BAMIPA-151491 format. One record per residue (C-alpha): residue in three letters; x, y, z. Coordinates in pm, whole numbers. Last residue first. Example, Ala and Ser with C-alpha at 12.3 -4.5 7.8 and 13.67 -1.06 7.14 Angstrom:
2
+------+--------+--------+--------+
| type |     c1 |     c2 |     c3 |
+------+--------+--------+--------+
|  SER |   1367 |   -106 |    714 |
|  ALA |   1230 |   -450 |    780 |
+------+--------+--------+--------+
***
This chain:
333
+------+--------+--------+--------+
| type |     c1 |     c2 |     c3 |
+------+--------+--------+--------+
|  GLN |  12437 |  14548 |  12587 |
|  LYS |  12579 |  14272 |  12805 |
|  ASP |  12237 |  14094 |  12821 |
|  LYS |  12188 |  14114 |  12436 |
|  ALA |  12527 |  13951 |  12383 |
|  LEU |  12440 |  13680 |  12638 |
|  VAL |  12104 |  13623 |  12454 |
|  ALA |  12281 |  13598 |  12119 |
|  ALA |  12525 |  13341 |  12264 |
|  ARG |  12226 |  13149 |  12399 |
|  VAL |  12062 |  13156 |  12046 |
|  LEU |  12385 |  13018 |  11896 |
|  VAL |  12410 |  12749 |  12152 |
|  PRO |  12048 |  12650 |  12106 |
|  LEU |  12136 |  12601 |  11731 |
|  GLU |  12448 |  12390 |  11774 |
|  SER |  12241 |  12073 |  11785 |
|  GLY |  12300 |  11777 |  12024 |
|  GLU |  11954 |  11808 |  12179 |
|  PHE |  11744 |  12036 |  11963 |
|  GLU |  11413 |  11980 |  12139 |
|  ARG |  11564 |  11970 |  12485 |
|  GLU |  11780 |  12278 |  12418 |
|  LEU |  11485 |  12472 |  12280 |
|  LYS |  11280 |  12376 |  12589 |
|  GLY |  11551 |  12509 |  12821 |
|  LEU |  11595 |  12820 |  12593 |
|  ALA |  11246 |  12939 |  12671 |
|  ALA |  11350 |  13054 |  13014 |
|  THR |  11651 |  13236 |  12877 |
|  CYS |  11425 |  13402 |  12618 |
|  GLU |  11187 |  13513 |  12890 |
|  LYS |  11469 |  13653 |  13107 |
|  VAL |  11621 |  13839 |  12796 |
|  LYS |  11300 |  14012 |  12697 |
|  ASN |  11471 |  14240 |  12444 |
|  MET |  11163 |  14218 |  12216 |
|  TYR |  11371 |  14054 |  11936 |
|  LEU |  11503 |  13795 |  12190 |
|  ALA |  11148 |  13719 |  12323 |
|  LEU |  11019 |  13656 |  11967 |
|  LEU |  11341 |  13463 |  11879 |
|  CYS |  11303 |  13228 |  12189 |
|  ARG |  10936 |  13155 |  12120 |
|  ASN |  11024 |  13105 |  11751 |
|  LEU |  11283 |  12838 |  11831 |
|  ALA |  11041 |  12643 |  12059 |
|  PHE |  10765 |  12679 |  11793 |
|  VAL |  10999 |  12541 |  11516 |
|  ARG |  11103 |  12241 |  11732 |
|  ARG |  10760 |  12154 |  11850 |
|  GLN |  10631 |  12169 |  11489 |
|  PRO |  10915 |  11941 |  11369 |
|  VAL |  10827 |  11688 |  11645 |
|  THR |  10453 |  11689 |  11561 |
|  LEU |  10212 |  11874 |  11793 |
|  LYS |   9941 |  11710 |  11999 |
|  ALA |  10154 |  11691 |  12317 |
|  GLU |  10235 |  12064 |  12300 |
|  VAL |   9861 |  12135 |  12327 |
|  ALA |   9828 |  11944 |  12657 |
|  GLU |  10169 |  12076 |  12766 |
|  ASP |  10059 |  12435 |  12777 |
|  PHE |  10068 |  12701 |  12501 |
|  ASN |  10269 |  13027 |  12484 |
|  LEU |  10262 |  13045 |  12101 |
|  ALA |   9898 |  13156 |  12142 |
|  LYS |  10037 |  13507 |  12223 |
|  ALA |  10121 |  13562 |  11850 |
|  LYS |   9881 |  13850 |  11806 |
|  LYS |  10021 |  14045 |  12108 |
|  ALA |  10382 |  13952 |  12018 |
|  THR |  10331 |  14074 |  11670 |
|  ASP |  10182 |  14407 |  11792 |
|  PHE |  10468 |  14446 |  12039 |
|  MET |  10715 |  14359 |  11761 |
|  ASN |  10595 |  14631 |  11517 |
|  SER |  10734 |  14477 |  11204 |
|  GLU |  11052 |  14375 |  11027 |
|  ARG |  11138 |  14141 |  11309 |
|  GLY |  10956 |  13837 |  11149 |
|  ARG |  10607 |  13917 |  11004 |
|  VAL |  10568 |  13594 |  10811 |
|  ALA |  10725 |  13353 |  11077 |
|  PHE |  10541 |  13542 |  11355 |
|  LEU |  10207 |  13476 |  11175 |
|  ASN |  10315 |  13117 |  11121 |
|  ASN |  10377 |  13062 |  11496 |
|  SER |  10045 |  13233 |  11598 |
|  ALA |   9842 |  13037 |  11338 |
|  VAL |   9999 |  12711 |  11457 |
|  ALA |   9934 |  12802 |  11821 |
|  ALA |   9580 |  12898 |  11749 |
|  VAL |   9510 |  12563 |  11564 |
|  GLU |   9663 |  12379 |  11862 |
|  ALA |   9454 |  12578 |  12104 |
|  ASP |   9130 |  12451 |  11940 |
|  SER |   8859 |  12690 |  12063 |
|  PRO |   8955 |  12920 |  11777 |
|  LYS |   8947 |  13286 |  11853 |
|  ALA |   8803 |  13427 |  11538 |
|  ARG |   9058 |  13722 |  11545 |
|  LEU |   9329 |  13444 |  11540 |
|  ALA |   9201 |  13292 |  11212 |
|  ALA |   9160 |  13643 |  11055 |
|  GLU |   9518 |  13722 |  11151 |
|  TYR |   9652 |  13396 |  10996 |
|  GLY |   9442 |  13451 |  10674 |
|  GLU |   9551 |  13818 |  10634 |
|  LEU |   9916 |  13736 |  10677 |
|  ALA |   9892 |  13455 |  10423 |
|  ALA |   9725 |  13692 |  10174 |
|  ASP |   9995 |  13954 |  10231 |
|  LEU |  10272 |  13686 |  10215 |
|  GLN |  10187 |  13533 |   9879 |
|  GLY |  10511 |  13354 |   9855 |
|  MET |  10355 |  13023 |   9756 |
|  ARG |  10458 |  12877 |  10093 |
|  HIS |  10271 |  13153 |  10268 |
|  LYS |   9963 |  13099 |  10036 |
|  ILE |   9973 |  12732 |  10146 |
|  HIS |   9994 |  12826 |  10503 |
|  ALA |   9705 |  13069 |  10473 |
|  ARG |   9491 |  12773 |  10334 |
|  GLN |   9613 |  12565 |  10620 |
|  VAL |   9502 |  12834 |  10859 |
|  GLN |   9164 |  12881 |  10702 |
|  TYR |   9116 |  12498 |  10699 |
|  VAL |   9178 |  12493 |  11075 |
|  ILE |   8926 |  12775 |  11121 |
|  ARG |   8651 |  12558 |  10984 |
|  ASP |   8585 |  12388 |  11324 |
|  ASP |   8492 |  12718 |  11473 |
|  ALA |   8254 |  12814 |  11192 |
|  VAL |   8091 |  12469 |  11214 |
|  GLU |   8047 |  12499 |  11592 |
|  GLU |   7896 |  12855 |  11558 |
|  GLU |   7655 |  12742 |  11282 |
|  THR |   7534 |  12460 |  11499 |
|  GLU |   7623 |  12095 |  11425 |
|  GLY |   7334 |  11874 |  11324 |
|  HIS |   7515 |  11570 |  11208 |
|  GLU |   7405 |  11619 |  10850 |
|  ALA |   7516 |  11982 |  10856 |
|  ALA |   7864 |  11879 |  10987 |
|  GLN |   7871 |  11621 |  10695 |
|  GLU |   7832 |  11883 |  10429 |
|  VAL |   8056 |  12129 |  10602 |
|  PHE |   8332 |  11870 |  10631 |
|  LEU |   8299 |  11768 |  10266 |
|  ALA |   8330 |  12129 |  10153 |
|  GLU |   8634 |  12175 |  10375 |
|  ALA |   8800 |  11862 |  10222 |
|  GLU |   8724 |  11960 |   9874 |
|  ASP |   8870 |  12318 |   9931 |
|  LEU |   9175 |  12161 |  10087 |
|  ALA |   9229 |  11940 |   9785 |
|  ALA |   9189 |  12241 |   9549 |
|  LEU |   9446 |  12441 |   9756 |
|  ALA |   9681 |  12148 |   9763 |
|  GLU |   9663 |  12109 |   9381 |
|  ARG |   9753 |  12472 |   9350 |
|  TRP |  10040 |  12427 |   9598 |
|  SER |  10203 |  12108 |   9481 |
|  GLY |  10481 |  12114 |   9743 |
|  ARG |  10466 |  11740 |   9814 |
|  GLU |  10411 |  11824 |  10176 |
|  ILE |  10106 |  12022 |  10079 |
|  VAL |   9973 |  11735 |   9884 |
|  CYS |  10000 |  11517 |  10195 |
|  CYS |   9817 |  11782 |  10407 |
|  ALA |   9531 |  11782 |  10142 |
|  LYS |   9506 |  11403 |  10178 |
|  ASN |   9493 |  11442 |  10551 |
|  TYR |   9196 |  11680 |  10517 |
|  ALA |   9020 |  11435 |  10274 |
|  MET |   9073 |  11137 |  10513 |
|  ASP |   8952 |  11354 |  10817 |
|  PRO |   8651 |  11477 |  10619 |
|  THR |   8553 |  11118 |  10531 |
|  MET |   8574 |  10949 |  10184 |
|  ASP |   8306 |  10679 |  10153 |
|  VAL |   8448 |  10321 |  10186 |
|  MET |   8615 |  10086 |   9936 |
|  ALA |   8783 |  10314 |   9671 |
|  ALA |   8832 |  10572 |   9942 |
|  THR |   9053 |  10317 |  10128 |
|  ALA |   9287 |  10278 |   9831 |
|  ALA |   9300 |  10653 |   9778 |
|  ILE |   9390 |  10716 |  10134 |
|  VAL |   9661 |  10469 |  10148 |
|  LYS |   9797 |  10589 |   9811 |
|  GLU |   9806 |  10944 |   9951 |
|  ALA |  10012 |  10828 |  10242 |
|  ALA |  10268 |  10653 |  10010 |
|  GLU |  10298 |  10983 |   9828 |
|  SER |  10352 |  11173 |  10161 |
|  GLU |  10630 |  10953 |  10280 |
|  GLY |  10816 |  11214 |  10490 |
|  ALA |  10761 |  11048 |  10819 |
|  ALA |  10492 |  11307 |  10911 |
|  CYS |  10306 |  11196 |  10594 |
|  LEU |  10331 |  10835 |  10680 |
|  ALA |  10195 |  10894 |  11033 |
|  ALA |   9907 |  11117 |  10905 |
|  ALA |   9840 |  10858 |  10638 |
|  ARG |   9810 |  10580 |  10895 |
|  ASN |   9577 |  10801 |  11100 |
|  ALA |   9340 |  10884 |  10818 |
|  ALA |   9343 |  10525 |  10691 |
|  LEU |   9264 |  10381 |  11029 |
|  GLU |   8982 |  10636 |  11074 |
|  ALA |   8834 |  10529 |  10736 |
|  PRO |   8884 |  10167 |  10813 |
|  ASP |   8709 |  10178 |  11145 |
|  VAL |   8911 |   9937 |  11370 |
|  VAL |   8842 |   9562 |  11411 |
|  GLU |   8759 |   9490 |  11050 |
|  ALA |   9037 |   9716 |  10930 |
|  ASP |   9282 |   9479 |  11117 |
|  LEU |   9580 |   9671 |  11241 |
|  ALA |   9924 |   9584 |  11101 |
|  LYS |   9933 |   9896 |  10880 |
|  TYR |   9857 |  10118 |  11182 |
|  CYS |  10159 |   9963 |  11364 |
|  GLN |  10374 |  10023 |  11054 |
|  ALA |  10259 |  10383 |  11044 |
|  SER |  10361 |  10433 |  11405 |
|  ASP |  10698 |  10279 |  11349 |
|  THR |  10753 |  10521 |  11047 |
|  TYR |  10630 |  10819 |  11271 |
|  ARG |  10854 |  10762 |  11567 |
|  GLY |  10801 |  11125 |  11682 |
|  LEU |  10709 |  11023 |  12046 |
|  ARG |  10350 |  11129 |  11989 |
|  TYR |  10330 |  10903 |  11681 |
|  LEU |  10478 |  10607 |  11875 |
|  VAL |  10206 |  10657 |  12147 |
|  GLN |   9925 |  10663 |  11877 |
|  ALA |  10055 |  10344 |  11719 |
|  ARG |  10075 |  10179 |  12060 |
|  LEU |   9720 |  10287 |  12136 |
|  GLU |   9610 |  10107 |  11815 |
|  ALA |   9799 |   9791 |  11885 |
|  VAL |   9663 |   9775 |  12240 |
|  GLY |   9296 |   9847 |  12125 |
|  GLY |   9327 |   9602 |  11842 |
|  GLY |   9346 |   9302 |  12065 |
|  GLY |   9557 |   9226 |  12376 |
|  ASP |   9671 |   8887 |  12231 |
|  LYS |  10034 |   8957 |  12330 |
|  PRO |   9912 |   9031 |  12682 |
|  CYS |  10002 |   9388 |  12798 |
|  ARG |  10342 |   9446 |  12952 |
|  ASP |  10490 |   9610 |  12644 |
|  LEU |  10195 |   9854 |  12650 |
|  SER |  10301 |   9957 |  13005 |
|  GLU |  10648 |  10032 |  12876 |
|  LEU |  10506 |  10235 |  12588 |
|  ALA |  10296 |  10437 |  12828 |
|  GLU |  10607 |  10508 |  13041 |
|  LEU |  10783 |  10648 |  12725 |
|  GLN |  10470 |  10852 |  12638 |
|  ARG |  10409 |  11045 |  12959 |
|  ASN |  10175 |  11288 |  12794 |
|  LEU |   9909 |  11257 |  13064 |
|  ARG |   9670 |  11114 |  12796 |
|  TYR |   9936 |  10850 |  12718 |
|  LEU |   9994 |  10783 |  13081 |
|  VAL |   9623 |  10714 |  13126 |
|  TYR |   9613 |  10492 |  12814 |
|  ALA |   9910 |  10291 |  12934 |
|  ARG |   9766 |  10254 |  13280 |
|  GLU |   9436 |  10127 |  13135 |
|  PHE |   9628 |   9879 |  12916 |
|  HIS |   9843 |   9759 |  13199 |
|  ASN |   9552 |   9707 |  13431 |
|  ASP |   9560 |   9344 |  13547 |
|  ARG |   9346 |   9355 |  13863 |
|  LEU |   9351 |   9652 |  14102 |
|  PRO |   9445 |   9556 |  14465 |
|  ALA |   9459 |   9925 |  14577 |
|  LYS |   9821 |  10014 |  14681 |
|  SER |   9791 |  10340 |  14502 |
|  SER |   9966 |  10440 |  14175 |
|  LEU |   9665 |  10332 |  13954 |
|  LEU |   9435 |  10526 |  14183 |
|  ARG |   9663 |  10824 |  14155 |
|  PHE |   9666 |  10775 |  13777 |
|  ALA |   9294 |  10783 |  13757 |
|  GLU |   9287 |  11103 |  13959 |
|  ASP |   9527 |  11265 |  13719 |
|  PHE |   9333 |  11122 |  13425 |
|  SER |   8994 |  11267 |  13520 |
|  ARG |   8869 |  11243 |  13156 |
|  MET |   8528 |  11134 |  13274 |
|  GLN |   8554 |  10809 |  13085 |
|  ILE |   8902 |  10751 |  13247 |
|  LEU |   8758 |  10820 |  13597 |
|  CYS |   8462 |  10585 |  13526 |
|  VAL |   8695 |  10311 |  13406 |
|  LEU |   8908 |  10338 |  13723 |
|  LYS |   8606 |  10330 |  13945 |
|  CYS |   8480 |  10023 |  13773 |
|  HIS |   8812 |   9847 |  13827 |
|  LEU |   8802 |   9937 |  14189 |
|  ALA |   8445 |   9802 |  14220 |
|  ASP |   8548 |   9471 |  14051 |
|  ALA |   8859 |   9437 |  14273 |
|  ASP |   8668 |   9488 |  14599 |
|  GLU |   8966 |   9575 |  14831 |
|  PRO |   8813 |   9861 |  15009 |
|  ASP |   8505 |   9643 |  15115 |
|  GLN |   8220 |   9819 |  15284 |
|  GLN |   8344 |  10159 |  15207 |
|  LEU |   8437 |  10036 |  14869 |
|  ILE |   8077 |   9951 |  14789 |
|  GLU |   7960 |  10299 |  14898 |
|  ALA |   8228 |  10463 |  14687 |
|  ILE |   8106 |  10252 |  14385 |
|  VAL |   7767 |  10385 |  14426 |
|  VAL |   7874 |  10748 |  14433 |
|  LEU |   8112 |  10674 |  14141 |
|  ALA |   7815 |  10552 |  13935 |
|  GLU |   7638 |  10875 |  13989 |
|  GLU |   7937 |  11063 |  13852 |
|  HIS |   7965 |  10820 |  13561 |
|  ARG |   7614 |  10874 |  13439 |
|  PRO |   7650 |  10783 |  13071 |
|  PRO |   7402 |  10970 |  12838 |
|  ASP |   7072 |  10810 |  12770 |
|  ALA |   7041 |  10631 |  12436 |
|  SER |   6839 |  10807 |  12164 |
+------+--------+--------+--------+
***
């Protein structure tokens, strides 16, 4: 097998070169690439923002901004990339548009990508996710079916197919599709040599989706059990934990021990890195539920603090106004 990249050692050598010539464009570019590969995006952005004479770096700047969740700036940098920038530019544009909630535009970008340049299975999974988020679940299923006729079905394709069926509201079909997706994931994970602990952790997302389907079917006890089991397993993916927490609160509502609910739904208080991965509808629901949870527990200050995000997510809507009125009424009590 190939030796793992040694970016930290490379940075030491690059630092020695730059000590001799601080304006060495090749060394500066290599430093930027190393920082990106090491996921040191804040440091990469500082380098990009410095007066260092970096050569044309619009794509790298766009990627760093994307990873820092500064999507509008990322889009501006992508607009400055050469028109013949290749599949990388178009693929990043599709990802940025998805993060911005422009799902139809994102799907169009994925459609325009060449399947010979980008892995066709990955392309199908991502395009289907964008179409599904845009409310075009049947079109998304057709994309997956067409690709599956040419290449082997992957766990991501199978999972996104199940999500499409959920959006259609065909619950029993969705459960069957989710079971197939999970079985395929387990099979391929074993082939790739994942440990039992890694596989168990990765399977929690299927458990949460299965609970979500039961929730939508009105099987609230089964849904509650699924969400609580998922949270007890302490998933390493904070996005999965946030979804389980949000849905747990949605099932339990205020007709329960609110202290217990708040304790189990603590993953609703996630950071910007997790928020960046959520869809626009998810962000809105989570922002609302954070406010309601604080309100039900008479935590007026927490609710007021959460209202700022709610107002940003529901700009122009009366909903934040109603929640603010409820907070003021609580405060006067």
